[in-house]
N, C-alpha and C positions, 0 to 999 in steps of 0.2 A: 489408403496411408502408411499401408504397411513395410511396401515397397521402399517407399523414397526415404524411412525411418532407417529402413536397412540398409540402403547406399550410404546414406548418410556415416552410420557406424561402423562401414568397411573402409572409407574413406580416412576418418579420423585414426583407424586401428591402423592403417598404413602409412600414412603420414606421422603417426608416432615411432611405428619401426622406422622410418625412414632418418625422422629426427634422431633416434637413439644409434642407428648405424653411423651415422655422421658424428655423433660425440665418439663411438667408437673408434673410429679411424680417427678421428684428432686428439682425441685425448686418453685412448686405451681403454681397455676393463679396469677397473678398479681390483688389483691381486694381493691388496695389501694384507694378507691372513696370515697372523703368526703362527710361525712353526714351534713344535715341541723340541725339545734337546732329541728325546728319543728318535725323531726323524733322522738325526743326524750324527749321535753319538751310537754305537753300543758299547756293552761290558765285555771286559776280554773273554769270559766265560761264553759268551754266545758265538766265539769265534771256535769252541772245540764242540765235541756232542756233547748235548744238553738231553736234560731229560723235564718237562715239561711241571711246574709248581702248580697242583690244583689249586684255583681259588677258593674250594672247598677248607682245604687243607692249612689253607692261609689264614684265613677267615678264623677257623677252631683254634689257631695256634698264637693269632694275632700279631701275626708277622709284621705285617706293613700298616696295619691301622687297629686301635684301641681306644677304648675312653680315657685311659691316664698315658702311659708309655708305651707305645709297641715295641717288640722284639726286636725289631731292626734300630730303632734309635738307639736300644741300652747297645748297643753290637757294634754301630756304625759310629754313634753320637756325631751327628752332624752336625756342624757349626756356621753355615751359612748358608743362604739360599739354594745355590747351584746344586749341594751335598744334599739337602732334602728334597730335591725335585729327582734327583737319581736313583732315590731311594726307591721308589716303584718300578725300577728297571729289575732289581733283584729279586722282587717276588715273583719274576716268571720262569725262571729255571734253576737246575740244581746238575751237576754234573758224577759221573763216576770216573772221569778220567784221571787216574790217580797223578799223572805226569804232569796235568793241568796244575792240580793239585799243591802240590811238591814243589813246581815253580811259584805257583802262590804264595806258598809261605816264604818262599828266599826270598820273593820282594818287599813282603813285610817286614822280614827281618834287613831290608835294608832303608827300611821307612826313616830311622833315625839320622842317616846320612842324608837323606834327601830333606826332612827336616832343617837340619844345621845349614846344609846349602843354601837353601832358600833365604832363611834368616839373614844372609850375608847379601842377599837381592838388594838393591837400592827400591828399587820397584815395590808395588802394594797393590792388593786387588779390594776394590771396595764394591760387591756381589750386587748388592743394592742401588748402587747407582750404575754401575754396568748395565743392570736390568731396566731399569727406569730408561735409561738413552736407548738403548737396544729395540725397546719395547715402541717409543717415539720414532724411530728410524724405518723400523720394520711394518709398522701396525696404522699408524696415523695415515687415515684417508686424504689428509688436507696437504700432506709433506711437501709436493711442489709447488702448492699456492703460498703454504705459510713460509716458505724460507725463498722464496722469490726464483724457482726454476721456471724453463721453459717446460709447457704441459703439451705442446702438441705432437703427437709421437714422431712424424717427420721431422722433427726438429730435437729431439729429446739428446741429441748425440751432441748437441753446444753446451749442454749442462754436463759434458767432460771436457770442456774448453776450459782454462782456467783463465786466459787475456778474456774470453767473452764474458763470462761471467762476473771477472772483475769491472769491463764496461757496463754490465746491465746491473749492478750492484751498484756503480756510479751514478748512473741515471737515475735510479730508484730513490737515491739518497739527494740526489740534484735537485730533483723534482720539487719536493715539500722546501727545501732549504732557499730555493731559488723563488719560489712564491713567496716564502715568509719576507725576501730580503727584498722583494719589490718597492713595498712603502719606503724604505729607510732609500733606497737609490733616488725615488721619487722626491725626497724632499733634498735628497745631495745633487742632484743635476744642476738645478740654478743657479746654484754656486758656481759649477765646473763652467758654466756657458757663460754668466756675465764675468767670471773670471776671465776668458777665452777672449771674450768681446771687446776687453777694457772699459766695460761699462762700471760705474759706480755701484756700488752693492748697497742697495737701500732698501729698505724694507716691503716698498711700493712696487719697486723692480722685482724683487725676488718673488713677491707673490704671483705679479703678472706671468713671469717666465712658468712658474709652479700652475699656475691654470693652466695655460696653453699645453705643457708637456703633460699634467695629468686630468684631461677633459675627458679621456675614455675610459679613467680609472674613477672609483667611488670619491677619493680623496680630491681629486679634481670637483667633479661635480658636488660635493658637498661643499669646497671653498666658494664655488659661484652662485648656490644658494643661499650663501650668508647673507648676502645683501639684501633681499627680498624675502625675510622670513614668514610664510604662512603658517596654514595648520599643515596642509598638504605637503609641503616642504620638510616640515620638522619629521612627519610621519617615514619621508622617503630619506630623510638623512639615520634617523634610528633604525629602521630597517635596513640601510645600506650598511652601519655599524653591526648590526645585528649579523648579516652574511659574513662581512670580512671578520668579526670574532669567531663565528663556525669553523670559517677557512681556516681561521691562524689556528684552532683547537685540532682540526683534521690534519693539517700540517704536520703542527707539534706531535699528535700521537702516531702520525706517518713514522717522525724520526726517531722517536722514543722506540715504535715498534721493533725498527729497522735495526738500533745500537742494542735492545734487549735482544734479539734472534740472532746478531753478530755474537753477542757477547756466550748465550746460551752454545751457539756452534762450536766457538772456539772453547770452552770448556768441556764440553762432551767430546770434542776430540781431543783433548790434552787427558781426559779420563781413558779414552778408548786406548790412547799411545800407550799409557802409562799400564792399562790392562794387558794389553799385547805383549810389549816387553814382559811382562810379568809371567803371562802362560809361554810363551818361546821359552825363556827359562827353565821353567816348570817343566815343558816336554822334555829340554835337552837333561835335565836333571835323572828324569823317569827312564827315560832309553839308556843313561851309564846304566841303571841298576837292572834294568830289564831284557836289554838286548839280548843278552846268553840265555835266556828263558825259551825253548824252543816252542814250547804250546803256545807262546804269549807272540809270537813272528808276524803273525798275521797283525792282531791288534798294534804292532808296533811300527808298523809299513803305514798303517793307516796313521798312527800317533805323527809320524815324519812326513807324511802327503802333508797334512794340516800346517804341521811346524814352519813348513815350506812356504805356503800360502800367507802364514801370519808373518813372515818373514818381508813377504813382497809386501802386505800393507804396511810393517813397519818403514818399509823405504817412501810407501806412497805417505807416511805420517812424518815423516823425519824433519821438517821444518816446520811443525805444529810448536808453538810457545805459549806460556802463559799468555792471557790475557791484560791488555793497554793499552791506553788512550794515547797511543803516538801514530804519526802519519806512516811509520812503518807498517804497523798492523792495519792500518786502514788500506795498502796496498796489497796486502796479504789476504783481502777477504776472498778474491776469485779462487785461490789456493783453495781456504778452508772450506768454500763451497764445494769445490770439485771434491774435494775428500770425503767433504759429508753425502754429497750423491753417490759416490763410488760405493760407501757403505750401504747404502739405500738398496743400490740397482745391481751391484756386483756379484752375482750368484757363487762365485768362489770363496768370496768373503764373507760371504751369510753362511755357508755351511761349514767354515772354520771356526768361525764366531761358536754357533751352534756348537759343534764339535769338542771348541777349550772349553764351555762350560758345563757340557758332561765330563769333560776330561777332567776338570777342576774338582766337581763333583765326586767322580770316583777315587780321583785321589785324596779329599778330603774325607771320604769313608774309610780309605785304608789308614789315614792318619789316626781316625776315632780308634779302627782298631789296635793299631800297635799302641795306641796308650793303653786301651782294658788291657794287651797282653804286659805292657811296661810294669801297670800296678797288680799284674797277676790274676787280674778279675778273667782272663782267657789263655788256654794253652794249645798248645800245636797238636794235633793228633799226627799218627802212624797208618799207615794204609796197607791193608794186605788185597794184593789183587787177586786172588783167586774169589770166583763167585760162583762156580762151577760144582766140585765136588763136595761142599760142603765143610772141609777140612779146617777153616778159620772162623771166627766168631766175632762179630761185633765187642769191645769191651768197653764200657766208661767207668772212669772212676773220677772219686768225689764231683760228681757233677750237680749241677744246680739252677734254679729257675734264673733267669737273667735280671730282671728287673729287680730281683734281691743283691744284686752285687756290693752294693754299698750298704748292706744292713746284716752282714756277719753272719751270711745264710746257713742252713743246717746242708749238707754234701753228701750224696748217696752214691754207693757204686751199681754199677746194672750191666749184667753179664748175659748176653743173649745167646748162650750154648744151648738152653732152652727158651720155649715161648713161657710168658710170665702171665700167670692170673693174681691179682694184687687186689687182697679184700681189706676191709678196716672200717670204721665208723664214719659216718657226715664228719667234714671238717679236718680231716688226718693228714690229706694231701696226696689222695691216691689220684685225682684227677691233673693234679701238679706234676706229679710225676711222671707219667705219661705224656704230659705236655714238655717238659722238663727235656726226656728222651728226644722225641721229634723235633723237636727245636735245634738241640744239637746236633743232632745228623744233621738236616737241613744246612746250618749254617756251615758244619764242616764240609760237607760235598759242595760246598759255594766258594766258601775262602781255604779252607784246611787247618781250621781251628775253633773252638767252641768255650762253654763255659762248663768247665772240667779242669782236673788235676793232669788226666792222662785220659789219652781216648784211643784204641786200636780199633780201626773201622774198615768194615768188609763195606764199599760203596753199595748203598739199593739204587734199581732203577726206576723206582717205582715207591712212593709215598703215601699210605692211604692213612683218613682220619673216620671217625665218627664218634665227634663229641657234637655237641648242642642241636641236635635232631629237631629241626621244627615239625611243633605239634600243630600242622596245618588245620584251617576250618573248611577247606575246603574238600578237595577228591580224596584225600588220604587223612586216616587215622593216624595217631601217631604212632603205632604199632606198624603199619603200613608204612610209613615214611622211615621208620627204621630198618624194616626187612628192604626195602626197595635203595636203602645207601648199602646196604649187603650184600647185596645181588650184584650192584653197581660194582664194588669191590671182587666178589667172584669174578664177574666177566672177564674183569681185565685181568685176574690171576690165569683164570681158564685158557685165554686167549694168548696169551703169550707163553700158557706151558705145551701149548700144541703147535708153535712155532719152532722148527728143531733149529733156527737160524739166531733167534734170540737166546743171550743169555740174561733173563731178568732176575732180578733181586726184590723183595716186596719187604717192606716196614708197613706193620699195621698198629692204630691204635682204636681200643673199643673201649668207649667208657659206659658201664651200665648198660651191659648189652639186651634188648629186647625188653628193656624198663615198660615199656608201654604195654606189654600183655600180665596177665596174673602170673604170680609167682611161679605156680607149678607149670605151664606151658611154656613160661620164660626160659625156665632150668632145664627143661627139654630141649627147645628149641636151640638154646645157647651151648649146651652140651654139644649137639648134634653138627653144630654149624662149627665149632672149635675143632672137634674131633676132625671133620672133613677137611679143614683150613691147615690142621698139623700133618695132611698126609702130603704136605708139600714142602718139599726139604729147601727150596729156594724162597720160603716165607717166614719172615720171623714177626710174631705178633706180643703185645702184652694187653691185657683186658683188668679193666676193673671192675668190683660185683660184690653185692651184699648179700647175694643166696649163695649160703654155705654149701648148698648142694651141688652147685657146679665147683665148687671147689673139693669138696671130697672126692667126687669122679675123676678129678686127677690126680687123687694123691698115689703118688708112689709112681708117676708115667716118667717114662724116658722123654718123653719129646714135650712136658709141659711140668713148669714148676711154681708152686705157691708160695708165693710171699704177701707179708703183712706190714702196714706202716706200724709203728710203735705207740701204743697210748698205755699208760697209766692210771688207772684208778684209784683215786685218793680213797679215805674212808668216808670225807662226806659225799661221795658218789661223783666227784667232780672229775673232768678228764685233763690230764695233762698231754699233751700230744708232743709226741718228740721229733715228727715227720722224719724218722728214720724206716727205711725198709730193710725189712731182715726176713729170712725163712718162715713160713709156717703158714697158718689159718688162723685170721681174728675172729674169734667168737665173741668181740663185744658189740652189745647191740646199743646203739646210741642214736636212736629217735628219741627217746623219754628224755635223754639228756638237752637235745636241739631244742624241744618244744619248753624245757623248763629255762634254759637261757632266754627264751623268747617268752616268758612269763606268763605264760599260759594257764590260767586257771586251775587250781590245786584241785577241783573234782575231775577235771579232764584227767592230768597227770595220776590222781590214785586209779581211776580204772587202770588207765596203761599198764601202771606197778603191779594192781591186785590182778 
């Protein structure tokens, strides 16, 4: 019995494969998979030499994701969906190419002109509507069937024929209309026949002719049955009426669906035409302000390429007008369907639309940065190109944490002529100071401006962070995880230093180094690590610590400076945090204050104080 079953399964499998092959040949394989903007659009920074932005650094600094507002949202202030979809593209790289950064500043300074020019543009952009339409055009698996296109692969070229689609649409429309009209013709024809024959029109004569004409239609059969009403004939009459009502319903639904789809296609094309016109004007305006920027030349070439494709698409959509219930619009159905199919199937249009979405997102990002600059929240940096001899230092003046830009933030200066160790009690702002500096360096090396009053930056090729070290419950303890992160940073620095062809500069931030072990060993390990790191002249670092012994070991150092966050202690024992960074070592102990603020029992607090 096993062999026949096996043969049957083989035949069944081969049959299914044969049917699938025929379907694929006739209808093709469904490839309606939604692309992403990043598949077709790349930021201008990617056209120059870039350095990878570590996912660890990004997560530690909350650049792209945050429980509240991310740093990029504060920086770029995205206003629409396209702008929000472009934000993750920034989260991948930064550059040390100062020519590119200077050009980016030049473009930002012209964003006022761009905005004024676009305000005079009669076309508008509804990103949500365009996204919805585009998703339907590109990802609807029933696109061809829903809008009445030819589905056979070998005949799909007909979907690009305006006249064929017009005829096909009229056939699809006339079929249910004629079906609905037949009963009315049946009732009208007897009048016409009697009139042509010159026979006096009486009710009996009309009924005789009507029965003859409609004898094959349920109307005629019903009329013939009226003379002899029996139970089975009554059932037949009601059954026939039910079938006719169902037919009327189906035909009416078909007509309404055709009308609804036609109106949707027309409205969608009107939106797309308006968007294409807007995007063409947007690209042309951008090219006016960016063409002279040498470092943006390749990006501008791509903008021009896709602008030309959009111009071609605009010509394709030139006859599209708002929907109206007129015969003229009925005659445009074939043209509308042809345009809609081109949006679905033409790869050049697909690439151009996706590129334009990314471009509009990028432009909106620049607009948000420009608004921040205009309000004084951001300022431009200047760049020192020397990254080898150490003669230049990074200096940030009046910098602050991005999410505080609307809250009158405390601003601090940070000069990296020496590496910095920062001490203070909890809640004094030490970690925020580290993050502020790293964030501003990254933003400055992406667009040339940051949250500060002024900045003179010697660009970095590597940015490292040691924050939020996970206390794993698996292989590593907290101290092992901390040590592993430090070793990863060291490995990168050593590898780059061993290569004579690389000119690398590193910026590192460390928060509470080696806090996962006891204070004595943490102090020794931390001191040894920092001393070793200080031997690299191409490395700048900032460190926070509660261990005064580490601070004291570097007192008077030529390569490491001690700073503290300002804290005033009131007579009541309460702390007033100034959040100002100043030279020195903080001797204030804040653990008891934190526990007291959290309403710990008095017995515990007394034991600690005693």
